[in-house]
TORSE-22301 format. One record per residue: residue in three letters; x, z, y of N, C-alpha, C in turn. Coordinates in steps of 0.2 Angstrom, whole numbers, m for minus. Last residue first. Layout:
N
   code     npx     npz     npy    capx    capz    capy     cpx     cpz     cpy
    ala       X       Z       Y       X       Z       Y       X       Z       Y
...
***
This chain:
271
   code     npx     npz     npy    capx    capz    capy     cpx     cpz     cpy
    ser      33     m67     m36      40     m63     m34      40     m63     m27
    leu      15     m67     m42      21     m69     m37      27     m66     m35
    val      11     m69     m58      12     m64     m53      18     m67     m48
    lys       2     m80     m66      10     m78     m65       8     m73     m58
    gly     m15     m75     m68      m9     m80     m70      m2     m76     m68
    tyr     m25     m65     m67     m23     m69     m62     m17     m73     m62
    asp     m37     m60     m77     m31     m63     m77     m29     m68     m71
    tyr     m45     m45     m73     m47     m51     m74     m38     m54     m75
    phe     m43     m30     m74     m48     m33     m79     m51     m40     m79
    gly     m29     m37     m76     m30     m30     m75     m38     m32     m79
    arg     m13     m46     m72     m17     m44     m75     m22     m37     m76
    gly      m3     m45     m62      m6     m53     m65     m11     m52     m70
    thr       0     m35     m56       4     m36     m61       1     m43     m65
    lys      m7     m35     m46       0     m31     m45       4     m35     m51
    arg     m20     m35     m50     m17     m39     m47     m10     m39     m47
    gly     m19     m23     m64     m22     m27     m60     m18     m34     m56
    leu     m12     m18     m74     m13     m14     m68     m17     m17     m63
    asp      m8     m17     m89     m11     m21     m84     m15     m18     m79
    gly       1      m8     m97       3     m12     m89      m1     m15     m87
    arg      m5      m2    m106      m2      m7    m106       1     m12    m102
    arg     m10      11    m100      m6      11    m103      m1       3    m107
    val     m20       5     m91     m14       8     m89      m8       7     m92
    lys     m29       0    m102     m25      m5     m97     m20      m2     m94
    glu     m33      13    m107     m29       9    m111     m26       3    m107
    met     m40      19     m96     m32      23     m97     m29      17    m102
    leu     m50      11     m96     m45      11     m89     m37      14     m91
    leu     m56      15    m107     m54       8    m107     m49       8    m101
    glu     m59      29    m105     m55      25    m111     m51      18    m109
    cys     m61      34     m89     m63      32     m96     m58      29     m99
    pro     m56      49     m80     m54      41     m80     m57      40     m87
    glu     m66      61     m74     m61      58     m79     m59      53     m80
    phe     m77      63     m67     m73      60     m62     m66      58     m67
    thr     m85      72     m75     m87      65     m74     m82      60     m71
    pro     m81      85     m73     m77      81     m78     m80      73     m78
    asn     m78      93     m58     m82      89     m61     m79      85     m66
    gly     m69     100     m51     m70     103     m57     m76      98     m61
    thr     m61      96     m40     m70      96     m39     m71     101     m46
    arg     m48      92     m44     m50      97     m37     m58      98     m36
    glu     m49      86     m56     m46      92     m54     m47      96     m49
    ala     m55      74     m53     m59      80     m57     m55      86     m58
    leu     m48      69     m43     m55      71     m41     m57      76     m46
    leu     m36      65     m49     m36      72     m44     m43      74     m41
    arg     m41      56     m58     m39      61     m62     m39      68     m57
    leu     m44      47     m50     m50      49     m53     m47      57     m56
    ala     m31      44     m45     m36      46     m39     m42      50     m43
    asp     m24      39     m57     m22      45     m53     m26      47     m47
    val     m34      28     m57     m33      34     m64     m29      40     m61
    leu     m31      20     m48     m37      23     m46     m36      27     m54
    asn     m15      17     m49     m18      21     m44     m26      25     m45
    asp     m18       9     m60     m14      15     m61     m16      21     m54
    leu     m25      m2     m56     m29       3     m62     m25      10     m61
    gly     m28      m6     m39     m23      m4     m44     m25       1     m49
    ile     m37     m13     m31     m33      m5     m29     m27      m4     m34
    leu     m40     m25     m38     m36     m24     m30     m32     m18     m29
    asp     m46     m21     m48     m39     m24     m49     m35     m25     m43
    ala     m56     m15     m43     m52     m10     m45     m47     m13     m47
    thr     m63     m25     m38     m60     m21     m32     m55     m16     m36
    arg     m67     m31     m51     m62     m33     m46     m59     m30     m40
    leu     m76     m20     m53     m70     m22     m56     m65     m26     m53
    pro     m87     m21     m42     m82     m13     m44     m76     m16     m46
    gly     m87     m34     m32     m90     m32     m38     m85     m26     m39
    thr     m86     m39     m18     m82     m43     m24     m83     m39     m31
    pro     m96     m33     m10     m93     m39      m8     m90     m44     m14
    his    m112     m29     m16    m105     m26     m15    m101     m32     m15
    gly    m125     m31     m16    m122     m34     m10    m116     m31     m10
    leu    m135     m30     m27    m134     m24     m22    m128     m24     m16
    cys    m135     m43     m33    m141     m40     m32    m140     m32     m27
    gly    m122     m48     m32    m128     m51     m32    m135     m48     m29
    his    m114     m39     m35    m112     m43     m30    m119     m47     m26
    met    m118     m33     m46    m117     m27     m41    m116     m33     m34
    leu    m117     m45     m54    m123     m41     m54    m124     m37     m47
    arg    m106     m49     m56    m110     m53     m53    m117     m49     m50
    asp     m98     m37     m60     m98     m39     m55    m103     m44     m51
    val    m104     m39     m74    m105     m32     m69    m105     m33     m63
    ser    m101     m51     m79    m107     m49     m76    m108     m43     m72
    glu     m88     m50     m81     m88     m54     m75     m98     m52     m73
    val     m86     m41     m90     m83     m39     m83     m86     m43     m79
    ser    m102     m40     m99     m95     m42     m98     m92     m40     m91
    ala    m112     m25    m105    m111     m32    m101    m103     m33     m99
    thr    m112     m17    m116    m118     m17    m112    m117     m25    m108
    gly    m100     m13    m121    m103     m18    m124    m109     m21    m121
    glu     m95      m1    m116     m99       0    m122    m102      m6    m124
    ala     m84      m7    m108     m82      m4    m114     m88      m2    m120
    val     m93      m8     m97     m90     m14    m102     m87     m13    m108
    val     m98       3     m94    m102       0     m96     m99      m7    m100
    arg     m86       9     m91     m88      11     m95     m93       7     m98
    ala     m83       2     m79     m78       2     m85     m81       3     m91
    ala     m92       7     m71     m93       0     m73     m89      m2     m78
    glu     m89      20     m70     m95      20     m73     m95      12     m77
    asn     m77      19     m62     m75      22     m69     m82      20     m73
    ile     m83      12     m51     m78       9     m54     m77      12     m61
    met     m90      24     m46     m94      19     m47     m89      15     m53
    pro     m80      34     m45     m85      36     m50     m88      29     m52
    his     m73      26     m32     m71      28     m37     m76      29     m45
    leu     m84      27     m22     m83      21     m24     m79      23     m32
    leu     m86      41     m18     m91      36     m19     m90      30     m24
    arg     m74      45     m15     m79      50     m21     m84      46     m22
    ser     m68      37      m9     m66      36     m14     m70      41     m19
    thr     m75      38       5     m75      32       0     m73      32      m6
    val     m74      52       8     m81      49       8     m80      44       2
    phe     m64      62       0     m66      61       7     m74      58       6
    gly     m57      67     m11     m60      60     m11     m63      59      m6
    pro     m59      83      m5     m56      80     m11     m60      73     m12
    ala     m60      85      12     m62      87       6     m58      82       1
    asp     m61      85      30     m57      85      25     m59      89      18
    arg     m74      74      37     m70      80      36     m67      81      30
    val     m69      59      46     m72      63      41     m68      71      40
    val     m72      46      57     m68      53      57     m72      56      52
    val     m68      28      57     m73      34      56     m69      41      54
    thr     m63      16      66     m63      22      62     m69      25      62
    lys     m56      m1      66     m62       3      68     m61       9      63
    lys     m42      m8      72     m45      m5      68     m51      m1      72
    gly     m30     m14      79     m36     m17      79     m42     m14      72
    leu     m19      m6      81     m19     m11      75     m26     m15      75
    arg     m23       1      91     m18      m6      93     m18      m9      86
    glu     m32       9      85     m34       4      90     m30      m1      91
    leu     m22      17      79     m26      12      75     m30       8      79
    phe     m16      23      91     m12      18      88     m17      13      83
    ser     m28      30      95     m25      26      98     m21      20      95
    gln     m29      40      84     m33      35      86     m31      29      90
    ile     m15      47      85     m17      41      80     m23      37      80
    ala     m18      53      99     m11      47      97     m13      43      90
    ala     m29      61      95     m29      57     100     m23      50      99
    met     m24      68      84     m29      66      83     m29      60      88
    ala     m13      76      92     m12      71      85     m17      65      83
    asp     m20      83     101     m16      77     103     m14      72      97
    asp     m29      91      93     m31      86      97     m26      81      99
    gly     m22      95      77     m22      96      83     m26      90      87
    thr     m27     100      61     m25      95      65     m26      96      71
    gln     m31     109      51     m26     111      56     m24     105      61
    pro     m40     103      42     m42     110      47     m39     111      52
    gly     m37      85      45     m36      92      42     m40      99      47
    arg     m48      72      47     m45      77      50     m45      83      47
    ile     m45      56      41     m47      63      39     m43      68      44
    val     m53      41      43     m49      45      46     m50      52      44
    glu     m54      26      36     m57      32      35     m52      37      38
    val     m56       8      43     m52      14      41     m55      21      41
    met     m60      m8      44     m63      m1      45     m57       4      41
    glu     m56     m20      42     m56     m19      48     m58     m11      49
    ile     m45     m29      31     m51     m25      30     m50     m20      37
    leu     m32     m35      33     m38     m39      33     m45     m35      34
    tyr     m22     m27      32     m21     m32      37     m27     m35      38
    ala     m23     m20      19     m24     m16      26     m24     m21      33
    pro     m33     m26       6     m26     m27      10     m29     m24      18
    asn     m36     m10       5     m31     m15       4     m35     m23       4
    met     m38       3      18     m41      m1      12     m36      m6      11
    phe     m32      19      22     m32      11      23     m35       8      16
    his     m35      34      27     m37      31      21     m38      22      22
    val     m27      46      34     m29      39      36     m29      35      29
    gly     m24      62      40     m24      56      35     m27      50      37
    ala     m14      70      49     m18      69      49     m20      64      43
    leu      m2      83      58      m4      79      52     m10      78      51
    asp       3      92      69       4      83      69       1      80      63
    gly      m2     104      64      m6     101      70      m4      93      70
    pro       7     107      53       2     105      51      m4     102      58
    arg      23     108      54      18     108      60      12     104      58
    arg      31     107      43      32     112      48      27     114      53
    val      23     105      27      25     103      34      25     109      39
    ser      15     108      17      23     108      14      26     105      21
    lys       1     112      20       7     117      17      13     116      16
    ala      m2      99      20      m2     102      27       3     109      25
    leu     m10      95       9      m2      93      10       1      96      17
    glu     m21     102       9     m16     104       4      m9     102       5
    ala     m28      99      19     m26     105      19     m20     107      15
    ile     m31      84      15     m26      85      20     m23      92      20
    pro     m33      81      m1     m35      85       5     m28      86       8
    ile     m32      65      m8     m28      72      m9     m29      76      m2
    gly     m38      52      m7     m42      58     m10     m38      65     m10
    ser     m30      42      m3     m38      40      m4     m41      47      m8
    thr     m19      43      11     m21      45       4     m29      42       3
    asn      m6      42      20     m12      36      19     m13      38      11
    thr      m4      54      33      m3      52      25      m8      47      24
    ile       5      53      48      m1      51      44       1      50      37
    val      11      62      61      11      59      54       5      57      51
    pro      16      62      79       9      61      74      13      59      66
    val      27      73      85      27      66      82      21      66      77
    gly      27      85      89      23      83      92      22      73      90
    ala      44      91      86      36      92      87      32      87      91
    pro      54      78      77      52      84      82      46      85      84
    leu      58      77      60      54      75      67      54      80      71
    met      65      82      48      67      77      52      65      75      60
    ser      53      89      42      60      92      44      65      89      49
    ser      43      80      38      44      85      43      50      88      45
    ile      49      73      28      47      69      33      48      75      40
    glu      52      81      19      58      80      21      56      77      27
    thr      38      87      16      43      92      18      49      88      22
    met      33      75      11      30      77      18      35      83      21
    ile      38      74       0      39      68       5      40      71      12
    arg      32      85      m6      39      83      m7      43      79       0
    ala      19      80      m6      20      87      m5      27      86      m3
    lys      20      69     m15      19      68      m8      19      75      m5
    leu      23      75     m26      28      71     m25      27      69     m17
    ser      12      81     m29      17      84     m27      22      81     m26
    ala       1      71     m28       1      77     m25       7      80     m23
    asp       1      53     m28       4      60     m33       4      65     m28
    glu      m1      40     m27      m6      45     m26      m5      51     m30
    thr      14      33     m21       8      34     m24       4      40     m24
    ile      15      33       0      19      33      m8      12      32     m13
    ala      16      32      13      10      28      10      14      28       1
    glu      16      40      30      19      41      23      14      38      18
    ile      19      35      45      15      35      40      18      35      32
    val      24      43      61      26      39      54      20      40      49
    leu      28      35      77      22      40      74      26      37      66
    gly      40      34      83      35      36      88      29      41      84
    ala      56      39      77      50      35      77      44      38      82
    asp      68      43      74      67      44      82      60      39      82
    ala      71      44      61      70      50      65      68      50      71
    ala      72      35      52      67      34      55      65      40      60
    asp      84      37      46      85      30      51      77      30      54
    thr      81      46      38      85      49      44      84      43      50
    gly      77      41      26      72      43      30      76      45      37
    ser      87      26      20      87      34      23      83      35      27
    leu      86      14      15      85      19      10      86      26      13
    thr      77       2      25      82       6      24      82      10      18
    thr      74     m11      36      72      m8      30      77      m3      28
    thr      64     m16      49      70     m13      49      70      m9      41
    leu      56     m29      59      57     m24      52      63     m24      51
    thr      48     m30      73      54     m31      70      53     m26      63
    gly      31     m38      75      36     m34      77      42     m34      72
    ala      27     m56      82      27     m50      77      33     m46      78
    ala      16     m58      96      24     m60      93      24     m53      87
    gln       2     m67      97       7     m60      96      12     m61      93
    gly      m6     m78      99       1     m77     102       5     m72     102
    asp     m20     m71      93     m17     m77      94     m11     m76      99
    pro     m19     m56      83     m21     m58      90     m16     m66      89
    phe     m23     m58      65     m19     m56      70     m20     m58      78
    ala     m30     m64      55     m31     m57      57     m26     m53      61
    ala     m32     m78      52     m33     m76      59     m34     m68      59
    met     m27     m82      39     m35     m78      40     m35     m76      46
    phe     m13     m84      44     m19     m90      40     m26     m87      40
    gln      m9     m72      46     m10     m76      50     m14     m82      50
    gly     m10     m67      33     m13     m64      38     m15     m68      44
    his      m2     m75      26      m9     m74      23     m12     m71      29
    arg      10     m72      32       7     m78      31       0     m79      30
    leu      11     m56      29      10     m59      37       8     m66      36
    gln      12     m59      15       6     m55      18       5     m56      25
    gln      25     m63      13      19     m67      11      13     m64      13
    ala      33     m53      21      33     m60      22      27     m64      21
    ile      30     m43      11      28     m42      18      27     m50      20
    glu      36     m48      m2      30     m47       0      25     m47       5
    ala      50     m47       3      47     m54       1      39     m53       1
    arg      52     m35       6      52     m39      11      49     m46      10
    ala      50     m28      m6      45     m26      m1      46     m34       5
    gln      60     m34     m14      53     m36     m16      48     m34     m10
    gln      70     m28      m6      71     m34      m7      63     m36      m9
    leu      67     m13      m9      66     m17      m3      66     m23      m2
    val      68     m12     m23      62     m10     m21      62     m15     m14
    asp      83     m15     m23      78     m19     m26      71     m19     m25
    glu      87      m3     m16      88      m9     m13      85     m16     m16
    ser      75      11     m17      81       6     m20      82       0     m15
    val      64      18     m10      68      21     m16      76      17     m17
    asp      62      16       8      60      15       1      65      18      m4
    val      55      14      25      59      17      20      57      17      13
    leu      55       3      38      52       5      31      57       7      27
    val      51       3      53      57       5      49      54       6      43
    val      45      m9      64      43      m5      59      50      m3      57
    his      35     m12      79      42     m12      77      43      m7      70
    val      20     m22      81      23     m15      81      31     m15      77
    gly      12     m33      82      18     m32      86      21     m25      86
    arg       4     m34      73       1     m33      79       6     m31      83
    gly      11     m39      61       6     m43      63       4     m41      71
    leu      16     m26      58      21     m30      61      17     m36      64
    ala       5     m19      54       9     m17      61      14     m22      63
    leu       1     m26      41      m2     m26      48       1     m25      54
    ala      13     m25      35      10     m31      37       7     m30      42
    thr      13     m12      31      20     m14      35      15     m20      39
    ile       3     m11      23       2      m7      31       7      m9      34
    ser       8     m18      14       0     m19      17       0     m18      25
    arg      17      m8       9      18     m15      11      14     m17      16
    gly      10       2       6      15       3      11      16      m5      15
    met       4       0      m7       0      m1       0       3       0       6
***
């Protein structure tokens, strides 16, 4: 998701320092971001005549220490996010807003790992971030007014419409969408309908833009399983436990569009 957010920011003229874990990963990121920028331009997602921002890639978080705003966008792993939050917090001066891009981890939980909880808020970007106009903004119990104002201003610069919600596991979108995808996968596993039929019905009868299972492929089935497990743990509701079909696909490495196969077959994965 960090790559999609980076493409969004660059397309809106924001200069970005992208931090990741290895040079190989950064090389892949640069290629994918360039592809997403071209796609965004083709889809008229960026303002006419807008010069793209510059991209700097690095393995060291300290290279982003003078940033005006930081976005954390790692996988939906609460313990890993908490560790990264501690590192980010230790290198930033007071007053620099920090956004965690999360689909369901409570901001109050992550705030325990930062020095200044007032600077932290959540933003749930939808994929692809450079095309989907709406974002879900999560104000934590300790998020300050200055941080919220700065984050809202930044999101406006990115061309986003925002809805602010209260902090809770899964917030709104994931709390509603992920169980629907889970049930859609169960329907397929039980033989009630094919993948294509489920998506056609949800699109044609209920107006879902792509259908839940094609949406799952876009999210990434591994990300979806992580998010469902988190919802089950944080809410105590066993219906959030990922169904066996989702688990089977993740074990096989069929994670959706990013691997070329999930509920649908996308052919060769672009490098």
